[in-house]
C-alpha positions as CSV (number, residue, x, y, z in Angstrom):
1,X,66.0,17.0,103.4
2,X,69.3,18.3,104.8
3,X,70.2,18.3,108.5
4,X,69.8,22.1,108.9
5,X,66.2,21.9,107.5
6,X,65.3,19.1,110.0
7,X,66.7,21.0,113.0
8,X,65.3,24.4,112.1
9,X,67.4,27.5,112.8
10,X,69.3,27.3,116.1
11,X,69.6,31.1,116.2
12,X,65.9,31.5,115.7
13,X,65.0,28.9,118.3
14,X,67.5,30.6,120.8
15,X,65.9,34.0,120.2
16,X,62.4,32.7,120.7
17,X,63.5,30.8,123.9
18,X,65.1,33.9,125.3
19,X,61.8,35.8,124.9
20,X,60.2,33.2,127.2
21,X,63.1,33.0,129.7
22,X,60.9,34.4,132.5
23,X,58.8,31.2,132.4
24,X,61.9,29.2,133.3
25,X,64.5,27.4,131.2
26,X,62.5,24.3,130.4
27,X,59.4,26.3,129.4
28,X,61.6,28.6,127.3
29,X,63.1,25.7,125.4
30,X,59.7,24.2,124.9
31,X,58.4,27.4,123.4
32,X,61.4,27.9,121.2
33,X,61.1,24.4,119.9
34,X,57.4,24.7,119.2
35,X,57.7,28.0,117.4
36,X,61.0,27.6,115.4
37,X,59.5,26.5,112.1
38,X,56.3,28.5,112.6
39,X,58.2,31.7,113.0
40,X,60.3,31.2,109.9
41,X,57.3,30.2,107.9
42,X,55.3,33.2,109.1
43,X,58.0,35.7,108.4
44,X,58.6,34.2,105.0
45,X,54.9,34.2,104.2
46,X,54.5,37.9,105.3
47,X,57.5,38.9,103.2
48,X,56.2,37.1,100.1
49,X,52.7,38.7,100.6
50,X,54.3,42.1,101.0
51,X,56.3,41.6,97.7
52,X,53.0,40.6,96.0
53,X,51.2,43.6,97.4
54,X,53.7,46.3,98.5
55,X,51.1,48.8,99.5
56,X,50.3,46.4,102.4
57,X,52.0,46.9,105.7
58,X,54.8,44.6,106.7
59,X,54.6,46.1,110.2
60,X,50.9,45.0,110.5
61,X,51.9,41.5,109.3
62,X,54.7,41.3,111.8
63,X,52.2,42.4,114.6
64,X,49.8,39.6,113.6
65,X,52.7,37.1,113.5
66,X,53.8,38.2,117.0
67,X,50.2,37.7,118.3
68,X,50.0,34.3,116.8
69,X,53.3,33.2,118.2
70,X,52.4,34.4,121.7
71,X,49.1,32.5,121.5
72,X,50.7,29.3,120.3
73,X,53.5,29.5,123.0
74,X,50.9,30.1,125.7
75,X,48.9,27.0,124.6
76,X,52.1,24.9,124.4
77,X,53.2,26.0,127.8
78,X,49.7,25.3,129.2
79,X,49.9,21.8,127.9
80,X,47.2,22.0,125.3
């Protein structure tokens, strides 16, 4: 496994962290770290599903991914 794969995507992690900035820098970093790989996998999975079934809605898939990421971040930040 190469170094980039082990670290995830620093840009992706930074964007996720910024979305949780109001929770404070430590919490934002924790959320970004927890969601880095999940966000990439979720987006890739939604894209592949859309390619397999183009009549499906990518917008709906992204809305579900967003809900899932928020729920995971909330649990992570709550210490569960």
